[in-house]
N, CA, C and O atoms as CSV, one atom per row, in Angstrom:
chain,resi,resn,atom,element,x,y,z
A,1,MET,N,N,156.045,69.048,207.560
A,1,MET,CA,C,155.341,70.301,207.424
A,1,MET,C,C,156.329,71.432,207.698
A,1,MET,O,O,157.094,71.395,208.662
A,2,SER,N,N,156.294,72.428,206.833
A,2,SER,CA,C,157.229,73.534,206.976
A,2,SER,C,C,156.873,74.388,208.190
A,2,SER,O,O,155.751,74.346,208.696
A,3,LEU,N,N,157.838,75.145,208.630
A,3,LEU,CA,C,157.637,76.028,209.782
A,3,LEU,C,C,156.563,77.065,209.496
A,3,LEU,O,O,155.767,77.392,210.377
A,4,LEU,N,N,156.533,77.580,208.282
A,4,LEU,CA,C,155.530,78.576,207.900
A,4,LEU,C,C,154.122,77.975,207.946
A,4,LEU,O,O,153.189,78.622,208.421
A,5,ARG,N,N,153.964,76.748,207.459
A,5,ARG,CA,C,152.651,76.096,207.489
A,5,ARG,C,C,152.218,75.811,208.923
A,5,ARG,O,O,151.043,75.968,209.256
A,6,ARG,N,N,153.148,75.397,209.770
A,6,ARG,CA,C,152.817,75.155,211.183
A,6,ARG,C,C,152.343,76.446,211.845
A,6,ARG,O,O,151.357,76.456,212.582
A,7,PHE,N,N,153.054,77.524,211.573
A,7,PHE,CA,C,152.676,78.823,212.136
A,7,PHE,C,C,151.280,79.218,211.656
A,7,PHE,O,O,150.454,79.670,212.449
A,8,ALA,N,N,151.019,79.049,210.365
A,8,ALA,CA,C,149.701,79.396,209.809
A,8,ALA,C,C,148.609,78.550,210.446
A,8,ALA,O,O,147.523,79.055,210.731
A,9,LEU,N,N,148.878,77.287,210.669
A,9,LEU,CA,C,147.912,76.398,211.304
A,9,LEU,C,C,147.627,76.844,212.730
A,9,LEU,O,O,146.469,76.879,213.147
A,10,VAL,N,N,148.658,77.182,213.476
A,10,VAL,CA,C,148.484,77.654,214.854
A,10,VAL,C,C,147.666,78.939,214.869
A,10,VAL,O,O,146.766,79.086,215.696
A,11,VAL,N,N,147.963,79.863,213.971
A,11,VAL,CA,C,147.224,81.127,213.897
A,11,VAL,C,C,145.757,80.862,213.573
A,11,VAL,O,O,144.873,81.465,214.181
A,12,CYS,N,N,145.492,79.978,212.633
A,12,CYS,CA,C,144.101,79.663,212.270
A,12,CYS,C,C,143.346,79.021,213.421
A,12,CYS,O,O,142.196,79.378,213.677
A,13,VAL,N,N,143.969,78.082,214.117
A,13,VAL,CA,C,143.320,77.426,215.251
A,13,VAL,C,C,143.063,78.434,216.365
A,13,VAL,O,O,141.972,78.465,216.935
A,14,ALA,N,N,144.056,79.257,216.677
A,14,ALA,CA,C,143.881,80.270,217.727
A,14,ALA,C,C,142.791,81.262,217.339
A,14,ALA,O,O,141.975,81.644,218.178
A,15,GLY,N,N,142.772,81.678,216.086
A,15,GLY,CA,C,141.732,82.596,215.617
A,15,GLY,C,C,140.354,81.977,215.712
A,15,GLY,O,O,139.399,82.644,216.109
A,16,GLY,N,N,140.241,80.720,215.358
A,16,GLY,CA,C,138.964,80.022,215.468
A,16,GLY,C,C,138.489,79.916,216.902
A,16,GLY,O,O,137.302,80.082,217.181
A,17,LEU,N,N,139.410,79.642,217.811
A,17,LEU,CA,C,139.043,79.575,219.226
A,17,LEU,C,C,138.578,80.928,219.741
A,17,LEU,O,O,137.606,81.017,220.492
A,18,LEU,N,N,139.281,81.983,219.332
A,18,LEU,CA,C,138.878,83.326,219.750
A,18,LEU,C,C,137.528,83.707,219.168
A,18,LEU,O,O,136.691,84.270,219.874
A,19,LEU,N,N,137.303,83.417,217.917
A,19,LEU,CA,C,136.023,83.744,217.294
A,19,LEU,C,C,134.880,82.955,217.922
A,19,LEU,O,O,133.748,83.432,217.998
A,20,GLY,N,N,135.189,81.753,218.364
A,20,GLY,CA,C,134.169,80.944,219.035
A,20,GLY,C,C,133.722,81.547,220.350
A,20,GLY,O,O,132.633,81.240,220.834
A,21,LYS,N,N,134.539,82.392,220.929
A,21,LYS,CA,C,134.212,83.041,222.201
A,21,LYS,C,C,133.417,84.330,222.025
A,21,LYS,O,O,132.833,84.817,222.993
A,22,LEU,N,N,133.377,84.891,220.834
A,22,LEU,CA,C,132.737,86.180,220.630
A,22,LEU,C,C,131.255,86.234,220.991
A,22,LEU,O,O,130.839,87.229,221.585
A,23,PRO,N,N,130.440,85.246,220.678
A,23,PRO,CA,C,129.029,85.382,221.012
A,23,PRO,C,C,128.764,85.614,222.492
A,23,PRO,O,O,127.837,86.349,222.832
A,24,ALA,N,N,129.541,85.017,223.378
A,24,ALA,CA,C,129.336,85.236,224.809
A,24,ALA,C,C,129.576,86.699,225.157
A,24,ALA,O,O,128.843,87.270,225.965
A,25,ALA,N,N,130.582,87.306,224.565
A,25,ALA,CA,C,130.851,88.712,224.840
A,25,ALA,C,C,129.794,89.598,224.191
A,25,ALA,O,O,129.488,90.671,224.711
A,26,MET,N,N,129.248,89.183,223.098
A,26,MET,CA,C,128.261,89.965,222.387
A,26,MET,C,C,126.909,89.963,223.096
A,26,MET,O,O,126.047,90.778,222.768
A,27,ALA,N,N,126.708,89.076,224.051
A,27,ALA,CA,C,125.410,88.958,224.711
A,27,ALA,C,C,125.135,90.109,225.665
A,27,ALA,O,O,123.967,90.395,225.931
A,28,MET,N,N,126.136,90.773,226.187
A,28,MET,CA,C,125.935,91.764,227.226
A,28,MET,C,C,125.230,93.051,226.783
A,28,MET,O,O,124.588,93.687,227.619
A,29,PRO,N,N,125.315,93.464,225.523
A,29,PRO,CA,C,124.550,94.660,225.147
A,29,PRO,C,C,123.051,94.529,225.396
A,29,PRO,O,O,122.348,95.539,225.415
A,30,VAL,N,N,122.549,93.324,225.586
A,30,VAL,CA,C,121.124,93.149,225.855
A,30,VAL,C,C,120.713,93.882,227.130
A,30,VAL,O,O,119.586,94.369,227.220
A,31,PHE,N,N,121.597,93.967,228.106
A,31,PHE,CA,C,121.290,94.674,229.342
A,31,PHE,C,C,121.171,96.178,229.096
A,31,PHE,O,O,120.248,96.827,229.587
A,32,PHE,N,N,122.110,96.717,228.334
A,32,PHE,CA,C,122.078,98.154,228.038
A,32,PHE,C,C,120.855,98.501,227.193
A,32,PHE,O,O,120.196,99.513,227.431
A,33,LYS,N,N,120.556,97.657,226.209
A,33,LYS,CA,C,119.390,97.902,225.362
A,33,LYS,C,C,118.107,97.878,226.201
A,33,LYS,O,O,117.222,98.710,226.002
A,34,ALA,N,N,118.006,96.942,227.123
A,34,ALA,CA,C,116.822,96.870,227.987
A,34,ALA,C,C,116.741,98.100,228.888
A,34,ALA,O,O,115.648,98.607,229.142
A,35,PHE,N,N,117.886,98.585,229.376
A,35,PHE,CA,C,117.903,99.810,230.179
A,35,PHE,C,C,117.405,100.982,229.350
A,35,PHE,O,O,116.587,101.775,229.816
A,36,GLN,N,N,117.895,101.091,228.125
A,36,GLN,CA,C,117.460,102.174,227.247
A,36,GLN,C,C,115.951,102.116,227.010
A,36,GLN,O,O,115.268,103.138,227.081
A,37,GLU,N,N,115.437,100.927,226.729
A,37,GLU,CA,C,114.002,100.780,226.464
A,37,GLU,C,C,113.163,101.146,227.685
A,37,GLU,O,O,112.084,101.723,227.547
A,38,LYS,N,N,113.649,100.816,228.869
A,38,LYS,CA,C,112.878,101.068,230.086
A,38,LYS,C,C,112.970,102.521,230.541
A,38,LYS,O,O,111.966,103.104,230.949
A,39,TYR,N,N,114.157,103.110,230.476
A,39,TYR,CA,C,114.365,104.406,231.123
A,39,TYR,C,C,114.665,105.590,230.207
A,39,TYR,O,O,114.465,106.736,230.610
A,40,VAL,N,N,115.133,105.345,229.000
A,40,VAL,CA,C,115.580,106.445,228.139
A,40,VAL,C,C,114.445,106.863,227.204
A,40,VAL,O,O,113.894,106.049,226.463
A,41,LYS,N,N,114.116,108.144,227.260
A,41,LYS,CA,C,113.044,108.695,226.420
A,41,LYS,C,C,113.644,109.781,225.532
A,41,LYS,O,O,113.431,110.972,225.758
A,42,ALA,N,N,114.386,109.360,224.531
A,42,ALA,CA,C,115.115,110.299,223.676
A,42,ALA,C,C,114.192,111.220,222.878
A,42,ALA,O,O,114.584,112.337,222.538
A,43,ASP,N,N,112.980,110.772,222.577
A,43,ASP,CA,C,112.081,111.583,221.762
A,43,ASP,C,C,111.097,112.400,222.602
A,43,ASP,O,O,110.133,112.949,222.068
A,44,ALA,N,N,111.333,112.481,223.893
A,44,ALA,CA,C,110.447,113.230,224.791
A,44,ALA,C,C,110.631,114.738,224.598
A,44,ALA,O,O,111.668,115.199,224.121
A,45,ASP,N,N,109.605,115.486,224.978
A,45,ASP,CA,C,109.682,116.952,224.915
A,45,ASP,C,C,110.362,117.539,226.147
A,45,ASP,O,O,110.898,118.646,226.095
A,46,ASP,N,N,110.341,116.809,227.237
A,46,ASP,CA,C,110.905,117.269,228.500
A,46,ASP,C,C,112.431,117.351,228.397
A,46,ASP,O,O,113.084,116.384,228.006
A,47,GLU,N,N,112.989,118.502,228.749
A,47,GLU,CA,C,114.444,118.710,228.677
A,47,GLU,C,C,115.197,117.747,229.593
A,47,GLU,O,O,116.292,117.296,229.255
A,48,LYS,N,N,114.616,117.435,230.747
A,48,LYS,CA,C,115.258,116.501,231.678
A,48,LYS,C,C,115.404,115.126,231.021
A,48,LYS,O,O,116.456,114.494,231.122
A,49,ASP,N,N,114.343,114.666,230.347
A,49,ASP,CA,C,114.390,113.372,229.671
A,49,ASP,C,C,115.382,113.383,228.517
A,49,ASP,O,O,116.110,112.412,228.309
A,50,LYS,N,N,115.411,114.472,227.772
A,50,LYS,CA,C,116.374,114.591,226.677
A,50,LYS,C,C,117.804,114.580,227.206
A,50,LYS,O,O,118.681,113.934,226.633
A,51,GLY,N,N,118.030,115.301,228.306
A,51,GLY,CA,C,119.361,115.336,228.910
A,51,GLY,C,C,119.789,113.969,229.416
A,51,GLY,O,O,120.946,113.576,229.265
A,52,PHE,N,N,118.847,113.247,230.018
A,52,PHE,CA,C,119.161,111.901,230.513
A,52,PHE,C,C,119.481,110.977,229.338
A,52,PHE,O,O,120.415,110.178,229.409
A,53,ALA,N,N,118.710,111.089,228.264
A,53,ALA,CA,C,118.962,110.262,227.076
A,53,ALA,C,C,120.356,110.537,226.519
A,53,ALA,O,O,121.081,109.607,226.166
A,54,GLU,N,N,120.727,111.802,226.442
A,54,GLU,CA,C,122.063,112.145,225.936
A,54,GLU,C,C,123.144,111.622,226.876
A,54,GLU,O,O,124.159,111.088,226.429
A,55,LEU,N,N,122.926,111.776,228.166
A,55,LEU,CA,C,123.890,111.295,229.156
A,55,LEU,C,C,124.101,109.794,229.025
A,55,LEU,O,O,125.238,109.323,229.013
A,56,VAL,N,N,123.019,109.046,228.927
A,56,VAL,CA,C,123.114,107.585,228.849
A,56,VAL,C,C,123.647,107.134,227.495
A,56,VAL,O,O,124.561,106.311,227.433
A,57,ASN,N,N,123.090,107.660,226.420
A,57,ASN,CA,C,123.401,107.157,225.075
A,57,ASN,C,C,124.724,107.618,224.497
A,57,ASN,O,O,125.326,106.901,223.698
A,58,THR,N,N,125.195,108.804,224.882
A,58,THR,CA,C,126.415,109.312,224.251
A,58,THR,C,C,127.596,109.452,225.196
A,58,THR,O,O,128.746,109.352,224.767
A,59,LYS,N,N,127.332,109.681,226.473
A,59,LYS,CA,C,128.437,109.910,227.401
A,59,LYS,C,C,128.722,108.710,228.300
A,59,LYS,O,O,129.883,108.354,228.505
A,60,THR,N,N,127.701,108.100,228.826
A,60,THR,CA,C,127.878,107.074,229.833
A,60,THR,C,C,127.925,105.672,229.252
A,60,THR,O,O,128.837,104.905,229.560
A,61,LYS,N,N,126.973,105.333,228.430
A,61,LYS,CA,C,126.853,104.022,227.782
A,61,LYS,C,C,126.959,102.897,228.807
A,61,LYS,O,O,126.146,102.837,229.730
A,62,CYS,N,N,127.914,102.027,228.673
A,62,CYS,CA,C,128.039,100.864,229.566
A,62,CYS,C,C,128.334,101.266,231.009
A,62,CYS,O,O,128.115,100.491,231.940
A,63,ASN,N,N,128.832,102.490,231.176
A,63,ASN,CA,C,129.156,102.945,232.522
A,63,ASN,C,C,127.923,103.327,233.338
A,63,ASN,O,O,128.055,103.854,234.443
A,64,VAL,N,N,126.737,103.071,232.814
A,64,VAL,CA,C,125.532,103.161,233.640
A,64,VAL,C,C,125.682,102.141,234.771
A,64,VAL,O,O,125.282,102.403,235.906
A,65,CYS,N,N,126.250,100.995,234.462
A,65,CYS,CA,C,126.441,99.925,235.444
A,65,CYS,C,C,127.906,99.673,235.796
A,65,CYS,O,O,128.213,99.197,236.889
A,66,HIS,N,N,128.793,99.988,234.883
A,66,HIS,CA,C,130.212,99.678,235.060
A,66,HIS,C,C,131.016,100.935,235.378
A,66,HIS,O,O,130.502,102.053,235.332
A,67,MET,N,N,132.291,100.723,235.703
A,67,MET,CA,C,133.206,101.827,235.991
A,67,MET,C,C,134.414,101.700,235.075
A,67,MET,O,O,134.964,100.610,234.915
A,68,GLY,N,N,134.818,102.787,234.489
A,68,GLY,CA,C,136.015,102.771,233.658
A,68,GLY,C,C,135.848,101.874,232.446
A,68,GLY,O,O,134.755,101.772,231.888
A,69,THR,N,N,136.915,101.234,232.045
A,69,THR,CA,C,136.888,100.398,230.842
A,69,THR,C,C,136.730,98.920,231.151
A,69,THR,O,O,136.479,98.135,230.237
A,70,SER,N,N,136.866,98.517,232.397
A,70,SER,CA,C,136.745,97.109,232.758
A,70,SER,C,C,135.292,96.763,233.044
A,70,SER,O,O,134.650,97.381,233.893
A,71,LYS,N,N,134.787,95.785,232.340
A,71,LYS,CA,C,133.409,95.354,232.567
A,71,LYS,C,C,133.278,94.538,233.855
A,71,LYS,O,O,132.167,94.229,234.286
A,72,LYS,N,N,134.393,94.197,234.456
A,72,LYS,CA,C,134.351,93.487,235.740
A,72,LYS,C,C,134.147,94.443,236.907
A,72,LYS,O,O,133.732,94.031,237.991
A,73,MET,N,N,134.437,95.714,236.685
A,73,MET,CA,C,134.263,96.717,237.743
A,73,MET,C,C,132.893,97.344,237.601
A,73,MET,O,O,132.577,97.948,236.575
A,74,ARG,N,N,132.082,97.198,238.633
A,74,ARG,CA,C,130.725,97.735,238.597
A,74,ARG,C,C,130.575,98.869,239.599
A,74,ARG,O,O,131.193,98.863,240.664
A,75,ASN,N,N,129.749,99.836,239.241
A,75,ASN,CA,C,129.418,100.881,240.199
A,75,ASN,C,C,128.340,100.335,241.138
A,75,ASN,O,O,127.977,99.163,241.039
A,76,ALA,N,N,127.827,101.161,242.039
A,76,ALA,CA,C,126.855,100.694,243.033
A,76,ALA,C,C,125.604,100.112,242.371
A,76,ALA,O,O,125.082,99.088,242.814
A,77,TYR,N,N,125.131,100.757,241.323
A,77,TYR,CA,C,123.940,100.275,240.611
A,77,TYR,C,C,124.222,98.926,239.942
A,77,TYR,O,O,123.438,97.987,240.073
A,78,GLY,N,N,125.323,98.841,239.243
A,78,GLY,CA,C,125.697,97.599,238.570
A,78,GLY,C,C,125.922,96.455,239.542
A,78,GLY,O,O,125.598,95.307,239.238
A,79,ALA,N,N,126.475,96.761,240.712
A,79,ALA,CA,C,126.704,95.721,241.716
A,79,ALA,C,C,125.384,95.146,242.216
A,79,ALA,O,O,125.263,93.937,242.410
A,80,LYS,N,N,124.401,96.007,242.423
A,80,LYS,CA,C,123.080,95.530,242.868
A,80,LYS,C,C,122.415,94.688,241.783
A,80,LYS,O,O,121.804,93.661,242.079
A,81,LEU,N,N,122.532,95.116,240.536
A,81,LEU,CA,C,121.977,94.321,239.438
A,81,LEU,C,C,122.659,92.963,239.347
A,81,LEU,O,O,122.005,91.949,239.101
A,82,ALA,N,N,123.973,92.945,239.547
A,82,ALA,CA,C,124.728,91.691,239.450
A,82,ALA,C,C,124.350,90.704,240.552
A,82,ALA,O,O,124.514,89.495,240.390
A,83,GLU,N,N,123.847,91.217,241.666
A,83,GLU,CA,C,123.373,90.315,242.721
A,83,GLU,C,C,122.121,89.567,242.277
A,83,GLU,O,O,121.868,88.450,242.729
A,84,ILE,N,N,121.346,90.175,241.401
A,84,ILE,CA,C,120.095,89.582,240.940
A,84,ILE,C,C,120.276,88.839,239.620
A,84,ILE,O,O,119.818,87.707,239.464
A,85,LEU,N,N,120.948,89.486,238.677
A,85,LEU,CA,C,121.138,88.925,237.345
A,85,LEU,C,C,122.470,88.195,237.272
A,85,LEU,O,O,123.522,88.808,237.456
A,86,LYS,N,N,122.439,86.926,237.012
A,86,LYS,CA,C,123.663,86.147,236.883
A,86,LYS,C,C,124.001,85.988,235.399
A,86,LYS,O,O,123.188,85.504,234.611
A,87,LYS,N,N,125.190,86.396,235.043
A,87,LYS,CA,C,125.639,86.397,233.653
A,87,LYS,C,C,125.439,85.033,232.991
A,87,LYS,O,O,125.095,84.967,231.810
A,88,ASP,N,N,125.647,83.956,233.727
A,88,ASP,CA,C,125.511,82.614,233.162
A,88,ASP,C,C,124.080,82.294,232.738
A,88,ASP,O,O,123.866,81.369,231.953
A,89,ASN,N,N,123.102,83.037,233.239
A,89,ASN,CA,C,121.705,82.818,232.842
A,89,ASN,C,C,121.373,83.510,231.524
A,89,ASN,O,O,120.259,83.376,231.018
A,90,PHE,N,N,122.330,84.246,230.965
A,90,PHE,CA,C,122.071,85.023,229.759
A,90,PHE,C,C,123.078,84.693,228.664
A,90,PHE,O,O,123.670,85.582,228.052
A,91,LYS,N,N,123.256,83.416,228.433
A,91,LYS,CA,C,124.159,82.967,227.370
A,91,LYS,C,C,123.471,83.155,226.019
A,91,LYS,O,O,122.243,83.209,225.951
A,92,PRO,N,N,124.258,83.255,224.940
A,92,PRO,CA,C,123.698,83.550,223.622
A,92,PRO,C,C,122.532,82.656,223.200
A,92,PRO,O,O,121.549,83.148,222.645
A,93,ASP,N,N,122.628,81.360,223.455
A,93,ASP,CA,C,121.540,80.465,223.048
A,93,ASP,C,C,120.244,80.810,223.768
A,93,ASP,O,O,119.177,80.829,223.153
A,94,ARG,N,N,120.329,81.080,225.052
A,94,ARG,CA,C,119.122,81.421,225.809
A,94,ARG,C,C,118.590,82.781,225.374
A,94,ARG,O,O,117.380,82.960,225.237
A,95,LEU,N,N,119.481,83.735,225.157
A,95,LEU,CA,C,119.038,85.052,224.695
A,95,LEU,C,C,118.291,84.948,223.369
A,95,LEU,O,O,117.346,85.696,223.120
A,96,LYS,N,N,118.716,84.027,222.533
A,96,LYS,CA,C,118.077,83.845,221.232
A,96,LYS,C,C,116.761,83.074,221.374
A,96,LYS,O,O,115.738,83.475,220.819
A,97,ASN,N,N,116.794,81.979,222.109
A,97,ASN,CA,C,115.638,81.085,222.184
A,97,ASN,C,C,114.574,81.542,223.187
A,97,ASN,O,O,113.402,81.193,223.046
A,98,GLU,N,N,114.966,82.304,224.175
A,98,GLU,CA,C,114.037,82.749,225.216
A,98,GLU,C,C,114.137,84.261,225.408
A,98,GLU,O,O,114.213,84.751,226.535
A,99,ALA,N,N,114.136,84.981,224.311
A,99,ALA,CA,C,114.354,86.432,224.354
A,99,ALA,C,C,113.360,87.144,225.260
A,99,ALA,O,O,113.752,88.013,226.039
A,100,ASP,N,N,112.090,86.796,225.171
A,100,ASP,CA,C,111.076,87.473,225.982
A,100,ASP,C,C,111.269,87.195,227.474
A,100,ASP,O,O,111.133,88.099,228.298
A,101,ALA,N,N,111.581,85.960,227.816
A,101,ALA,CA,C,111.805,85.605,229.217
A,101,ALA,C,C,113.044,86.321,229.762
A,101,ALA,O,O,113.036,86.803,230.895
A,102,CYS,N,N,114.099,86.389,228.961
A,102,CYS,CA,C,115.323,87.083,229.383
A,102,CYS,C,C,115.039,88.556,229.622
A,102,CYS,O,O,115.457,89.120,230.633
A,103,LYS,N,N,114.329,89.178,228.690
A,103,LYS,CA,C,114.020,90.599,228.834
A,103,LYS,C,C,113.168,90.836,230.077
A,103,LYS,O,O,113.386,91.808,230.801
A,104,ALA,N,N,112.209,89.965,230.328
A,104,ALA,CA,C,111.359,90.107,231.520
A,104,ALA,C,C,112.184,90.000,232.799
A,104,ALA,O,O,111.938,90.736,233.755
A,105,GLU,N,N,113.154,89.099,232.828
A,105,GLU,CA,C,114.026,88.964,233.996
A,105,GLU,C,C,114.867,90.222,234.201
A,105,GLU,O,O,115.042,90.687,235.328
A,106,ILE,N,N,115.378,90.760,233.116
A,106,ILE,CA,C,116.208,91.961,233.199
A,106,ILE,C,C,115.382,93.139,233.691
A,106,ILE,O,O,115.812,93.871,234.583
A,107,VAL,N,N,114.205,93.326,233.118
A,107,VAL,CA,C,113.339,94.428,233.525
A,107,VAL,C,C,112.906,94.245,234.980
A,107,VAL,O,O,112.824,95.218,235.729
A,108,GLY,N,N,112.632,93.018,235.376
A,108,GLY,CA,C,112.287,92.742,236.775
A,108,GLY,C,C,113.420,93.126,237.720
A,108,GLY,O,O,113.182,93.655,238.806
A,109,ALA,N,N,114.656,92.856,237.298
A,109,ALA,CA,C,115.815,93.241,238.110
A,109,ALA,C,C,115.943,94.754,238.178
A,109,ALA,O,O,116.256,95.299,239.236
A,110,PHE,N,N,115.703,95.447,237.055
A,110,PHE,CA,C,115.732,96.912,237.064
A,110,PHE,C,C,114.734,97.449,238.080
A,110,PHE,O,O,115.047,98.361,238.844
A,111,GLU,N,N,113.546,96.886,238.085
A,111,GLU,CA,C,112.501,97.357,238.992
A,111,GLU,C,C,112.852,97.067,240.451
A,111,GLU,O,O,112.594,97.891,241.328
A,112,ALA,N,N,113.437,95.902,240.711
A,112,ALA,CA,C,113.844,95.553,242.075
A,112,ALA,C,C,114.937,96.494,242.566
A,112,ALA,O,O,114.886,96.973,243.699
A,113,VAL,N,N,115.916,96.757,241.724
A,113,VAL,CA,C,117.032,97.620,242.111
A,113,VAL,C,C,116.572,99.079,242.214
A,113,VAL,O,O,117.093,99.829,243.039
A,114,ALA,N,N,115.611,99.484,241.393
A,114,ALA,CA,C,115.096,100.857,241.450
A,114,ALA,C,C,114.542,101.186,242.831
A,114,ALA,O,O,114.579,102.342,243.252
A,115,ALA,N,N,114.036,100.196,243.529
A,115,ALA,CA,C,113.460,100.415,244.856
A,115,ALA,C,C,114.519,100.445,245.960
A,115,ALA,O,O,114.209,100.795,247.099
A,116,MET,N,N,115.753,100.087,245.642
A,116,MET,CA,C,116.829,100.031,246.640
A,116,MET,C,C,117.479,101.397,246.830
A,116,MET,O,O,117.544,102.208,245.905
A,117,LYS,N,N,117.953,101.630,248.037
A,117,LYS,CA,C,118.680,102.865,248.350
A,117,LYS,C,C,120.015,102.868,247.611
A,117,LYS,O,O,120.678,101.837,247.500
A,118,SER,N,N,120.395,104.028,247.113
A,118,SER,CA,C,121.636,104.164,246.357
A,118,SER,C,C,122.858,104.320,247.257
A,118,SER,O,O,123.993,104.298,246.780
A,119,GLY,N,N,122.628,104.475,248.542
A,119,GLY,CA,C,123.721,104.633,249.501
A,119,GLY,C,C,123.207,104.356,250.903
A,119,GLY,O,O,122.599,103.316,251.155
A,120,GLY,N,N,123.454,105.288,251.812
A,120,GLY,CA,C,123.007,105.145,253.193
A,120,GLY,C,C,121.506,105.318,253.331
A,120,GLY,O,O,120.792,105.490,252.343
A,121,ASP,N,N,121.035,105.271,254.578
A,121,ASP,CA,C,119.599,105.336,254.857
A,121,ASP,C,C,118.916,106.585,254.327
A,121,ASP,O,O,117.756,106.525,253.921
A,122,ASP,N,N,119.610,107.712,254.324
A,122,ASP,CA,C,118.989,108.967,253.877
A,122,ASP,C,C,119.210,109.245,252.386
A,122,ASP,O,O,118.853,110.316,251.897
A,123,SER,N,N,119.789,108.296,251.672
A,123,SER,CA,C,120.047,108.500,250.243
A,123,SER,C,C,118.804,108.149,249.426
A,123,SER,O,O,117.961,107.371,249.873
A,124,PRO,N,N,118.697,108.723,248.234
A,124,PRO,CA,C,117.565,108.386,247.365
A,124,PRO,C,C,117.706,106.960,246.831
A,124,PRO,O,O,118.790,106.377,246.855
A,125,THR,N,N,116.601,106.417,246.354
A,125,THR,CA,C,116.673,105.109,245.705
A,125,THR,C,C,117.274,105.288,244.316
A,125,THR,O,O,117.352,106.400,243.793
A,126,PHE,N,N,117.692,104.183,243.737
A,126,PHE,CA,C,118.208,104.244,242.363
A,126,PHE,C,C,117.116,104.754,241.423
A,126,PHE,O,O,117.392,105.529,240.508
A,127,GLY,N,N,115.890,104.323,241.648
A,127,GLY,CA,C,114.775,104.768,240.819
A,127,GLY,C,C,114.517,106.257,240.936
A,127,GLY,O,O,114.183,106.908,239.946
A,128,GLU,N,N,114.666,106.803,242.132
A,128,GLU,CA,C,114.488,108.248,242.320
A,128,GLU,C,C,115.550,109.031,241.560
A,128,GLU,O,O,115.260,110.070,240.966
A,129,LEU,N,N,116.775,108.531,241.580
A,129,LEU,CA,C,117.846,109.193,240.824
A,129,LEU,C,C,117.526,109.193,239.333
A,129,LEU,O,O,117.684,110.213,238.661
A,130,ILE,N,N,117.079,108.057,238.819
A,130,ILE,CA,C,116.732,107.971,237.398
A,130,ILE,C,C,115.585,108.922,237.080
A,130,ILE,O,O,115.616,109.608,236.059
A,131,ALA,N,N,114.564,108.969,237.953
A,131,ALA,CA,C,113.414,109.861,237.728
A,131,ALA,C,C,113.826,111.331,237.719
A,131,ALA,O,O,113.175,112.156,237.078
A,132,GLU,N,N,114.910,111.658,238.430
A,132,GLU,CA,C,115.423,113.025,238.453
A,132,GLU,C,C,116.326,113.313,237.251
A,132,GLU,O,O,116.815,114.432,237.093
A,133,GLY,N,N,116.546,112.300,236.402
A,133,GLY,CA,C,117.411,112.477,235.232
A,133,GLY,C,C,118.881,112.317,235.556
A,133,GLY,O,O,119.744,112.795,234.819
A,134,LYS,N,N,119.166,111.643,236.658
A,134,LYS,CA,C,120.552,111.415,237.071
A,134,LYS,C,C,120.926,109.964,236.845
A,134,LYS,O,O,120.061,109.095,236.737
A,135,LEU,N,N,122.221,109.713,236.775
A,135,LEU,CA,C,122.692,108.335,236.656
A,135,LEU,C,C,122.292,107.564,237.908
A,135,LEU,O,O,122.336,108.120,239.005
A,136,PRO,N,N,121.904,106.301,237.772
A,136,PRO,CA,C,121.434,105.561,238.936
A,136,PRO,C,C,122.493,105.369,240.014
A,136,PRO,O,O,122.156,105.208,241.187
A,137,ALA,N,N,123.753,105.383,239.640
A,137,ALA,CA,C,124.804,105.245,240.647
A,137,ALA,C,C,125.237,106.603,241.172
A,137,ALA,O,O,126.148,106.690,241.995
A,138,GLY,N,N,124.581,107.683,240.695
A,138,GLY,CA,C,124.921,109.031,241.113
A,138,GLY,C,C,126.148,109.528,240.394
A,138,GLY,O,O,126.779,108.798,239.629
A,139,GLY,N,N,126.475,110.753,240.642
A,139,GLY,CA,C,127.676,111.331,240.048
A,139,GLY,C,C,127.495,111.724,238.608
A,139,GLY,O,O,126.414,111.582,238.037
A,140,ALA,N,N,128.549,112.211,238.038
A,140,ALA,CA,C,128.540,112.678,236.659
A,140,ALA,C,C,128.924,111.546,235.731
A,140,ALA,O,O,129.291,110.458,236.176
A,141,ALA,N,N,128.840,111.805,234.456
A,141,ALA,CA,C,129.255,110.826,233.451
A,141,ALA,C,C,130.753,110.595,233.577
A,141,ALA,O,O,131.487,111.498,233.979
A,142,PRO,N,N,131.217,109.393,233.239
A,142,PRO,CA,C,132.650,109.137,233.309
A,142,PRO,C,C,133.412,109.983,232.310
A,142,PRO,O,O,132.856,110.423,231.304
A,143,ALA,N,N,134.668,110.207,232.584
A,143,ALA,CA,C,135.511,111.008,231.696
A,143,ALA,C,C,135.640,110.289,230.355
A,143,ALA,O,O,135.545,109.064,230.284
A,144,ALA,N,N,135.855,111.057,229.308
A,144,ALA,CA,C,135.900,110.501,227.953
A,144,ALA,C,C,136.956,109.411,227.817
A,144,ALA,O,O,136.734,108.439,227.094
A,145,GLU,N,N,138.091,109.542,228.486
A,145,GLU,CA,C,139.139,108.554,228.337
A,145,GLU,C,C,138.800,107.238,229.002
A,145,GLU,O,O,139.468,106.235,228.750
A,146,GLU,N,N,137.772,107.214,229.854
A,146,GLU,CA,C,137.386,105.966,230.506
A,146,GLU,C,C,136.362,105.199,229.700
A,146,GLU,O,O,136.049,104.062,230.056
A,147,GLN,N,N,135.827,105.757,228.638
A,147,GLN,CA,C,134.752,105.081,227.893
A,147,GLN,C,C,135.267,104.086,226.913
A,147,GLN,O,O,134.483,103.442,226.217
C-alpha cells in the first residue's frame, strides 16, 4: 500500500471516530432549550421579560450556566445544576427515546436550583434573580470575546 493510501486511510478512520463522537456533544443544547422554554418569554409585552430574553438568547447563551468558552467551567448556577443533573444520564439515545422524562428531570432541577441561595445567607435565590430579569448566577452578560 502506498504512503498516500495509508495516509488517506488514517484520515478516514480518524474522521469516522471523531464523527462518531459528535452526538454526545450535540446533546447538551437540550439544557439550554429547556431553560429557554421555562424562563424566557421573548414575546412578552413586559420590557423586563424582553430584556431577559435578549440577554439570554443573544448575549449570554450557554453562559447562563457556563463561564467563558470552556463548557467544563460552570458559574454558580451551573455548578448547582451539575450537582443534580449528571451528564451521563442525558446521552443521545436516552434523549431521543425518553425525551419527556429527560425534560421533566431538567425542569425539576431548574426548580430545585431556583429555590437555592445564589451566594451567602442574605443573597437572593437563583429564582429571584431570574424573576428580576437577571442572570441566575448574577452579574452582567459575558464579554463578546468569551462567547
